[in-house]
C-alpha positions in Angstrom: 82.2 156.3 -31.9 81.9 159.4 -34.1 78.7 161.4 -34.0 76.6 160.8 -37.1 74.8 164.1 -37.1 75.0 167.5 -35.6 73.4 170.9 -35.6 74.6 173.0 -38.6 74.7 176.1 -36.4 77.3 174.4 -34.2 79.7 173.6 -37.1 79.2 176.1 -39.9 80.2 179.8 -40.0 77.2 182.0 -39.7 77.5 183.3 -43.3 77.6 179.8 -44.7 74.7 178.7 -42.6 72.6 181.7 -43.9 73.4 180.6 -47.5 72.4 177.0 -46.8 69.2 178.2 -45.2 68.3 180.2 -48.4 68.3 176.9 -50.3 67.1 174.3 -47.8 65.2 173.9 -44.6 65.3 170.6 -42.9 67.7 167.7 -42.7 70.6 167.6 -45.2 73.3 165.0 -45.7 76.9 166.1 -46.5 78.9 163.3 -48.1 82.4 162.6 -46.7 85.5 163.3 -48.8 87.0 160.3 -50.4 90.6 159.5 -49.6 91.6 158.8 -53.2 90.1 160.7 -56.0 88.5 158.5 -58.7 90.4 160.5 -61.4 93.8 159.7 -59.7 93.1 156.0 -59.7 92.0 156.0 -63.4 95.1 158.1 -64.4 97.5 155.6 -62.8 95.6 152.6 -64.3 95.7 154.2 -67.7 99.4 154.8 -67.3 99.9 151.0 -66.9 100.4 150.6 -63.2 99.3 147.3 -61.6 96.3 147.3 -59.3 98.7 146.5 -56.5 100.9 149.5 -57.2 97.9 151.9 -57.5 96.4 150.6 -54.3 99.7 151.0 -52.4 100.4 154.5 -53.8 96.9 155.8 -53.0 96.3 153.9 -49.7 93.2 152.1 -51.0 92.4 148.4 -51.4 93.1 146.4 -54.5 89.5 145.6 -54.9 88.6 149.3 -54.9 91.1 149.8 -57.7 89.4 147.1 -59.7 86.0 148.5 -58.9 86.9 152.0 -60.1 88.7 150.6 -63.2 85.5 149.0 -64.3 84.2 152.4 -65.2 86.7 152.4 -68.1 84.6 149.8 -69.8 86.4 148.1 -72.7 89.5 150.2 -71.9 89.8 148.5 -68.5 93.2 146.7 -68.6 92.1 144.4 -65.8 88.9 143.1 -67.5 88.6 139.4 -68.4 88.7 138.7 -72.1 87.5 135.1 -72.2 84.4 135.4 -74.3 84.3 135.8 -78.1 81.5 137.8 -79.7 78.6 135.8 -81.1 79.4 136.8 -84.8 83.0 135.7 -84.5 81.9 132.2 -83.3 79.4 131.9 -86.2 82.2 132.8 -88.7 84.5 130.2 -87.2 81.8 127.5 -87.4 80.9 128.5 -91.1 84.6 128.4 -92.1 85.3 125.1 -90.5 82.1 123.5 -91.7 
């Protein structure tokens, strides 16, 4: 199992450690790099690739592609479009009635 934490003095060059110490004393968390950049996923989705194709080309899961595509909001090509806005329903009822 990988070690979850280590002493910064053991892994950082002395110059970088000195810079970090100027800004922070105590424990600090360094996030891991992500294998596929968010922007790469969105670029491929916007260019019309399927979720399966994006996942295969970037080595991520299809569900992760859907998750990142949700940040596109109404421009998300994978979003469900089953509901009609409330005003449109009222207009339909008033026209039929």
